[in-house]
N, C-alpha and C positions, 0 to 999 in steps of 0.2 A: 732508415737513417733518422736521426733526431736533429732538428733545427732549433737553435736557441736564438730568440729575438730580444734585444734590449732597445726599445724604441724611445728616443728622446724627442724634444721639441723640434730640433733641426737635424737629427741624426738617427741612423738605424744601424746598430751594431748587430752582428750575427756570427754564430759559429755552427759548424756541422760536425756531428759525431756519428760513429757507427753504433750498432746496437750494444757493443761492449764498452761504449763511452770512450773510444779512442778518437781523438780529435782529427778530423779530416781536412777541415778548411775553416777559414774565418775572414771577416772583413768588416768594413764600415762604409756606409753612405753618409757623407757629410754635406752640410749646407742645403738641406731640404727646404724648399720655398725661398731660398736666397740666391744671390748671384754666384756664379762659378762653382756649382755643385760638382762633387767627384766621388768616385768609388775606389777604395783600396781593397784588394782581394788577394789572399794567399792560400794556396794549397799547402798543407803541412809538409815541411821539408823543401819547399820550392821558393823561388823569388816572388816578391810582391808584385802584383799587377796594379797599375794605376790607370784609371779612365776618367776623363772629364766629360761633362755634359753641358749642353746649351741651357737646359733647364731641368729641374726636378721639382715638379709642382707640389707633390704631397707624398705621404708614406706609401700609398699604393704604387706610385711610380718608383719609389726607392726600393720596395720589395721586388718589383719586377726586374729592376737592375741587378739586385743581389741574386735573384734566381737565374737570371741570364748569365751572370758570371759563373755561378755554380755549374750550369749546363755546359758552358764552354770548357770548364775544368774537368768534365767527365763525371759530374755528380748530378744525376737525373733528379729534378725536383719531384717527379711523380713517385719516387721511391721514399720520400719523406713520410714517415708514419706518425710522427709526433712532433709538435711544435711547442716548445716551452717558452713562456713569456714572463719577463720580469714585470710585476705590477707593484708599484710603490705602496699604495694604501689599500688595505682590505678591511679596515675597521675591525669591529668586534665580530663581524659575521664570517669573514673568510680567514680562518686560522689554519688552513691546510691547503696544499695544492688542489686546484679545482678545475675539472674539465669544463670547458666553455660551451654553453648552449645559449639559446635565446634568453632564457630566464636569468641565468647567472650573468650574462652580459648586461642585461637591463639593470640588475642590482648593482653591478660594478659601476655603472655610470652615475649612480647616486653618490659615489664617493669622490667625484671630480672636484667638488668644492673643498674637500679636505686636503687635497694635494693638487692644486690647480696647475702647477708647473710640471707635474710628473704624470699623473694619471691619464689626462686626455691623450697625450701622445702614446702612452702605453696601450690604451684601448684602440688607437688608430692602427697600431701594428697588428693587434688581434683581428680587427675587422678586415684588414688587407689580407691576412693569411686565410681567413674563413672563405674569402672569395677566390683567391689564387691557388690555394692548396686544399681543395674540397675533400680530398681523400684522407687528410691528416686529422688526428685529434689535436685540439688546441688546449693546452693546460696553462693556467695562470699560477705563478709562484709568487708569493707575497713577501715583501720586505717586512711587513708588520707581523707576520705569523710567528717569527722567532720570539716575539714578546708576549705570546699568549700565556707565558708562565709568570709574568710580572704579578706580584702581590698587590692587593688594593692599596696598601700603604705607599706603594711606589707609583701606581698609575692614577690615583685619584687626585684631582685638584680640590682645594678647599673652597669650592663654590657651592651654591645651592644644589642639593642632590638631584633635583629634577633636570638640571642641565646635563647631567650624565645620563639619567634614566631615560629622558625623552629625546635628547639631542646628541647623546653619545660623546659629550665633551670630556676627554680624559687623555692621559698620556698613551701614545701608541708605540712610538719608537720606530726607527728606520735603519737602513743599511743592514737589516737582519740577515739577509742572504749571505752577505760578506762576513759578518761576525760569526755566523754559524759555521761557515767554511773554515775560517782560520782557527777557530776554537777546536774543531776536529783535527786539523793539522797539528796544532800545538800538542794535543794529547799524544798523537803518534810520535812526534819528535821528542817529547819528554818521556815516552815509553811508560805512561801511566794512564789508568782508566780516567776518562773525562769526569766520571762521577765523583772522583776523589780530588778534583782540581778546583782551585779558586783562581780565576783569570780575569784580567782587565784587558779588553780589546779596544784598540784605538784605530778607527778607520779615518784616515786623514787624506782627503783629496780636496777638490773645490768645495764639496760638502764634507762635513766632518762630524763624527759622533764617537762617544766612548760608551762601552757597555760592560757592565759587571756580570760575570757568568760564574755561578757556583754550582758545582755538580752537573754541569752541562745545561743548566737552566738559566735563562736571563733573569736577573733579579732587579736590575735597574739600568737606566740608560739616559743619555743627555737629551736626545730629541724627544719631542712631546706630542701634542695634538697634531702638529704639523712638523715638517722638517726645518722650521725656522728656529725652534727652541734649542738651547744648549750652547755649543761652542761658537766662538767667532769663526766665520767661514769666509770664503772668497768674496761673496757679495751679500751674504746674510748676516744679520746682526747678532744672532744667538740670544742669550739671556739679557733682557733689559727689564727695567721697572715697567710693569703694565700700565702705569699712569702716563708714560711718555706718549703713546699714541693719542690718549685723551687730550693731553696738553697740545699736541700738534693740531688736533681738530678744533679744540675750543679756543686756543690762543692765536694760532697762526692761520686758522681758517682752512686747513687742509681737509680734503674729503677722503673717504676710505680708500679710493683707488690710489691717491697720492701716498698715503701711509703705507699701503701694501707694496707699492713700487719701491719706495725708499728702503723699507725693512728687508725686502727680499732681493732687490737688484742693485741697490746703491750704497749698501752698508758694508759691514765686515772689513776685510783688508782694503777693498776699493774705497770705502768711505773714509778710512783712516789715512790712506796714503795716496789715493788716486790710481793705484795699481791693484788689479784683482788676482794676478798670478803671483803665487808665493815666491817664485824664482825672481820675478822683477823686483819684489820688495827686498828680498835678501841681497840682490845685486847692488842696491843703493845704500846699504848699511855701512860700507867701508870696513866691515869686519873681516878678519881672516878666517879661512877654514869653513866658509859657508857652503861649499860645494857648488857654487855658481860663480861665473866670471863677474867681477865687479865692474860697474860702470859709474861714471862720475854723476852724483846727484846734482840737481839744479843748484842747490845751495845747502848750507848746514841745516837749515830748517827741514828740508826734505829728508836729509840723512837721519835727523833726529826723529822725524815722524815714522820713518821706516823701522828704525830701531825700537821705538816704543810699540809699534804695531806688532812686531815679532814677539816682544815680551808680553803684550796683551794676549796674543794667541797661545803662547807657550804656558803662560800662567793659567789660562782657561783649562787647557788639557791637564796640567799638573794638579790643579785643585780637584778635578773630578777623579783622576787616578788615585789621589790620596783619600778622597771621600769614599770611593767605592771599595778600596782596600780596607778601610776602617769598618764599613758596614758588613763586610764578609768575614771579618776577623783575621785579616791577612790576605796575602796574594802570592801565588806560586810563580806567576809570570805576567809580565806586561807585554802585550802584543802590539806591534805597529804594522799597519797594512795600508793599502791604496797608494796612489801616486806619490804624495808627499811623505807619508809615513814609511813607505818602503825605501825611498830613494835618498832621503836627506838625513844623514847621520848627525849633522850639526843641530838640527831641530830636535831630533830624538834625545841627544845628549843634553840640550838646554832644558827640555821638558823634565827629564829624569833628574837633572840637577836642582830643580826647584821643589822636589818633593822627597821627603825622607821616609822610606818604607822599611818596616822591620823585616829581618830575615833575609835580606839581599835576594829578592826575587830575580829570576832571569828576565832579561829584556830580549824579546824575540822579534825578528823581522820575518814576516811570512807573507809572500805575495798572495793576494786574493785571487780567486777564480770563481766569480759569481756565475759565469756561464756553465761551468762544469757542475756546480751545485744545482743550478736550474735543470740541467739535463738529467741529473740523478733523480731529482724530485719528480720531474715530469714523466720519466720512464716508469716510475712505480705506480702511477695513477691508472 
């Protein structure tokens, strides 16, 4: 069996596949280290099982709970041969799936500073599996690896070159596992070789990014040195003038921790509206056809803030769709994926209505399956 782990700061998602990549089960442990933790688990084709816990101290406990649920479901953990792990940031060093050993784990830990919200919990999941599943190969699959094909003109920042050469400061790109999966699916649906296609892939969830893919190779993307760059997101600011953090430090007396907290956790839709969930923002616009039930905003000012925030977000996506189409010399299809991208037609239509693309490219909605992609990659190592 193949186990796929996607370990977040307070959650552990998992799926189980047989050796032919047929999905056998999946689940999630939520609220790790918080109050009221729980586990949802489902064997394929059966009803979901829900279990609540008094505590779930860490990812080690979360993995133990997941393995316990698997065992009760008739899936013996000692039959797991391979564990595939999503790792967000692999830098320039890790550009292919990597079997984890002591040396590679130590090297991976050096990238924690580049993705402080994502890499540490990713590695916590790996360490838990090394202890609890000693018979299994652990394989790290990297979100950044899809962007190994970016040309220097796309990944270099106009900074002193030693900052790249010595400190590896450059654009890396993220959501690569998701973008790679939906690009492959798009080629199948279009019945054309991926090498002949020009695609723009929009991964829109709480985190969001747009990637240009020409001939199956990523040629540009919105996220950069970290997942903070690019689009307006749920709590992340996306593109801003780099002088703004300097202003906050010099004029308002903020320290680096305050700046980091605001840009990563208190900006984006949350900063603009007070609501980080796109559904909550849409619900207060008083617009028809949003796909969510409308609730009364506090006042007209809140309604207007929510409307403006939606337009800020849609304009962000639209301008990158247009930009990436232009640099590729056209686009065959624009793909929408991830929670918001897949489920909200109102936003898709609003985005596409803001950009005029030549040739009437197809607009495709393709559900992502990062876990299956990780399982495929891990199996081949």
